[in-house]
C-alpha positions as CSV (number, residue, x, y, z in Angstrom):
1,M,180.4,4.2,86.5
2,I,183.7,3.8,88.5
3,Y,186.7,5.1,87.5
4,G,190.4,5.9,88.6
5,Q,193.8,4.5,88.5
6,D,194.4,2.9,92.1
7,R,193.4,-0.7,92.1
8,D,192.9,-1.2,95.6
9,Q,190.7,1.9,96.0
10,L,188.6,1.1,93.5
11,R,187.7,-2.4,94.8
12,R,187.6,-0.8,98.7
13,I,184.3,0.9,96.9
14,W,182.6,-2.9,95.8
15,F,183.7,-3.9,99.7
16,E,181.9,-1.1,101.1
17,A,178.7,-0.9,98.9
18,W,178.5,-4.5,99.9
19,Q,179.2,-3.9,103.9
20,N,177.1,-1.0,104.1
21,F,174.3,-3.7,102.2
22,V,175.0,-5.9,104.9
23,D,175.4,-3.8,107.6
24,G,170.9,-2.4,106.6
25,K,172.7,1.1,105.9
26,T,171.0,3.5,103.0
27,L,173.0,2.9,99.9
28,I,173.8,5.4,97.6
29,P,172.8,4.9,93.9
30,L,176.1,3.7,92.7
31,H,176.5,0.9,96.2
32,T,172.8,-0.5,95.0
33,E,174.1,-0.5,91.4
34,L,177.3,-2.8,93.1
35,V,175.4,-5.0,95.5
36,N,172.9,-6.0,93.0
37,I,175.7,-6.9,90.4
38,I,177.3,-8.7,93.5
39,K,174.0,-10.5,94.8
40,L,174.2,-12.2,90.3
41,H,177.1,-13.3,92.0
42,P,177.0,-15.7,94.7
43,E,180.4,-17.3,94.1
44,Y,181.8,-14.0,95.0
45,F,180.0,-13.7,98.6
46,V,182.9,-15.4,100.4
47,M,185.4,-12.6,98.9
48,F,183.1,-9.7,100.2
49,D,183.3,-11.2,103.5
50,N,186.5,-11.3,104.0
51,P,188.0,-7.8,102.3
52,E,191.5,-7.8,104.2
53,Q,192.5,-11.5,102.2
54,Y,191.0,-10.1,98.6
55,L,191.7,-6.7,98.4
56,R,195.5,-7.0,97.3
57,K,195.0,-10.5,95.5
58,E,196.7,-10.9,92.2
59,Y,194.3,-12.9,89.3
60,I,196.6,-14.3,87.5
61,P,194.4,-15.7,83.9
62,E,197.8,-17.8,82.9
63,F,196.6,-20.1,86.2
64,G,192.9,-20.1,85.0
65,E,191.7,-17.9,87.6
66,T,189.1,-15.0,87.2
67,N,189.3,-11.2,88.1
68,P,185.9,-10.9,89.8
69,F,186.3,-7.5,90.1
70,L,186.8,-7.1,86.3
71,H,184.6,-9.8,85.6
72,M,181.4,-7.4,88.0
73,S,182.8,-4.1,86.5
74,M,182.3,-5.7,83.5
75,H,178.6,-6.0,84.2
76,Q,178.8,-2.1,85.3
77,G,180.5,-1.1,82.5
78,I,177.4,-3.0,80.1
79,H,174.9,-1.0,82.6
80,E,176.4,2.1,82.3
81,Q,176.4,2.1,78.5
82,L,172.8,0.9,78.3
83,S,171.9,3.9,80.9
84,S,173.5,6.2,78.4
85,G,172.0,5.1,75.2
86,R,176.0,5.1,73.6
87,P,177.1,3.3,71.8
88,K,174.0,4.5,69.9
89,G,172.0,1.6,69.2
90,I,173.4,-0.5,72.3
91,R,170.0,-0.6,73.9
92,K,168.1,-2.3,70.8
93,V,171.1,-5.2,70.2
94,Y,170.7,-5.5,74.2
95,E,167.0,-5.9,74.4
96,R,167.2,-8.6,71.0
97,L,170.1,-10.3,72.6
98,V,167.9,-11.1,75.7
99,K,165.2,-12.3,73.6
100,Q,167.7,-14.3,72.0
101,I,169.4,-15.8,75.0
102,G,166.7,-15.6,77.5
103,D,168.4,-13.7,80.7
104,P,169.3,-10.2,80.9
105,H,172.2,-11.4,83.1
106,E,173.7,-14.1,80.5
107,T,173.0,-11.2,77.6
108,E,175.4,-9.6,79.6
109,H,178.2,-12.3,80.0
110,A,177.9,-13.0,76.4
111,M,178.5,-9.0,75.1
112,M,181.4,-9.4,77.6
113,E,183.6,-11.0,75.3
114,G,183.3,-8.1,72.5
115,F,183.4,-5.4,75.3
116,A,186.5,-6.7,76.2
117,E,188.0,-7.5,73.5
118,T,187.4,-3.5,72.4
119,L,188.6,-2.6,75.3
120,W,192.2,-4.6,75.3
121,E,192.1,-3.9,71.3
122,A,191.8,0.4,72.9
123,Q,194.8,-0.4,75.4
124,R,196.4,-2.4,72.6
125,N,196.9,1.1,70.6
126,T,196.4,3.5,73.0
127,T,193.5,4.7,71.5
128,I,189.4,5.5,73.1
129,P,187.5,1.9,73.0
130,D,185.8,1.9,68.7
131,E,182.2,2.2,69.4
132,N,181.8,1.1,66.4
133,A,184.1,-2.1,66.4
134,Y,182.2,-3.5,69.7
135,L,178.7,-2.3,68.2
136,K,179.3,-4.5,65.1
137,R,181.2,-7.3,67.5
138,I,177.6,-7.9,70.0
139,K,175.9,-7.2,66.7
140,K,177.5,-10.8,65.6
141,M,175.7,-12.8,68.3
142,L,172.3,-12.2,66.8
143,K,170.6,-14.7,64.7
């Protein structure tokens, strides 16, 4: 997982991972994970080929802009949840959702809404994210 407060520094990690991949360098495990997420989003390839243009770009939701770094970081956050098994029960819910939805990547996209809502609530309330509320949100997607 990538942690930090410096937006540009966090974005540089994504750019560095992609550049190392393009250059055929051996990737550290974190870079491998990031590259695998980037590969699932070919619509972002142009961004990774032009880091100077996108490093400091502001993404304004009110103008209908999706922040690709936030989107990919949400994928990474879900990967971290699955690898750590936290919150407890996440793997089982994820596996059931994959069966229901039929695609792991689309399953992550479906989970992102509940994940984002949970993070937003924590930020608004200045608390840690409520894992139980998050799990409850994504369980609601199960048929």
